[in-house]
C-alpha positions in Angstrom: -33.1 -22.2 6.3 -33.6 -21.8 2.6 -30.8 -20.9 0.3 -32.4 -17.4 -0.3 -32.7 -16.7 3.4 -29.0 -17.6 4.0 -28.0 -15.4 1.0 -30.1 -12.5 2.4 -28.6 -12.9 5.9 -25.1 -12.9 4.4 -25.8 -9.8 2.4 -27.0 -8.0 5.5 -24.0 -9.1 7.5 -21.6 -8.0 4.8 -23.4 -4.7 4.0 -24.4 -5.8 0.5 -20.8 -6.4 -0.5 -19.9 -9.4 -2.6 -17.1 -11.1 -0.5 -15.6 -12.7 -3.6 -15.3 -9.3 -5.2 -13.7 -7.8 -2.0 -11.2 -10.6 -1.9 -10.3 -10.2 -5.6 -9.9 -6.4 -5.1 -7.6 -7.1 -2.1 -5.5 -9.5 -4.0 -5.3 -7.2 -7.0 -4.1 -4.3 -4.7 -1.4 -6.6 -3.3 -0.2 -7.6 -6.7 -0.3 -3.9 -7.8 1.8 -2.9 -4.8 4.4 -5.7 -5.4 4.6 -4.8 -9.1 5.1 -1.2 -8.3 7.9 -2.0 -5.9 9.6 -4.3 -8.4 9.4 -1.7 -11.1 10.8 0.9 -8.7 13.8 -1.5 -7.9 14.4 -1.9 -11.7 14.4 1.9 -12.2 16.5 2.5 -9.2 19.1 0.0 -10.3 19.2 1.4 -13.8 19.6 4.9 -12.5 22.5 4.0 -10.2 24.3 1.8 -12.8 23.9 4.4 -15.6 25.2 7.1 -13.3 22.1 9.3 -13.5 21.5 9.3 -9.8 18.1 8.6 -8.3 14.8 10.4 -8.7 13.4 11.2 -5.3 10.1 12.4 -6.6 9.4 9.0 -8.2 10.4 7.1 -5.1 8.4 9.4 -2.8 5.2 8.3 -4.7 6.0 4.7 -3.8 6.9 5.4 -0.2 3.7 7.5 0.4 1.7 4.6 -1.1 3.1 2.2 1.5 2.8 4.7 4.3 -0.9 5.2 3.7 -1.5 1.5 3.1 0.0 0.5 6.4 -1.5 3.4 8.2 -5.0 2.4 6.9 -4.3 -1.2 8.0 -3.4 0.0 11.5 -6.6 1.9 11.7 -8.9 -0.8 10.4 -7.3 -4.0 11.6 -6.5 -4.7 15.3 -4.3 -7.7 14.4 -0.6 -6.5 14.3 -1.6 -2.9 14.8 1.7 -1.9 16.5 3.7 -3.4 13.6 1.5 -1.6 11.0 1.9 1.7 12.9 5.7 1.3 13.0 5.9 0.3 9.3 3.7 3.3 8.4 5.9 5.6 10.4 9.1 4.3 8.7 7.6 4.7 5.2 6.3 8.1 6.2 9.8 9.3 7.4 11.3 7.9 4.1 8.7 9.9 2.2 9.5 13.1 4.0 13.2 12.5 3.4 12.7 12.0 -0.3 10.5 15.1 -0.6 13.0 17.2 1.2 15.8 15.8 -1.0 13.7 16.5 -4.1 13.3 20.2 -3.1 17.0 20.3 -2.0 16.2 21.2 1.5 18.5 18.5 2.9 
C-alpha cells in the first residue's frame, strides 16, 4: 500500500477525524476538569476559613460537570461502565443536594 492509500483508509476508519487532534482535545478536557476542581478546592477552603460559608451554586456547577462527564463515559465506553454509572450517580446526587441547599429547600 502506498502512503496515500493508508492515509485515506485511516481517514475513512476514523470518520475524517484527526486522531492527534482528538487526543489533544481529550487531554485538554482532562486538564480543564482537574484545574476546575483544584480552583473549587481553593475557593471552598477560603470560604470556610474566612467564615463566609460555602456557595452551593458554584459547587453545583462543578458537580454537574462531573455527573455529565461520567454519564457520557458510561454511555460511550463499555470499559468500566458500572463504575462510571455509579460515579455519575454520586455526582448527580451531590448536584441535587447543592441545588436544593441553594434554594433553601433542605
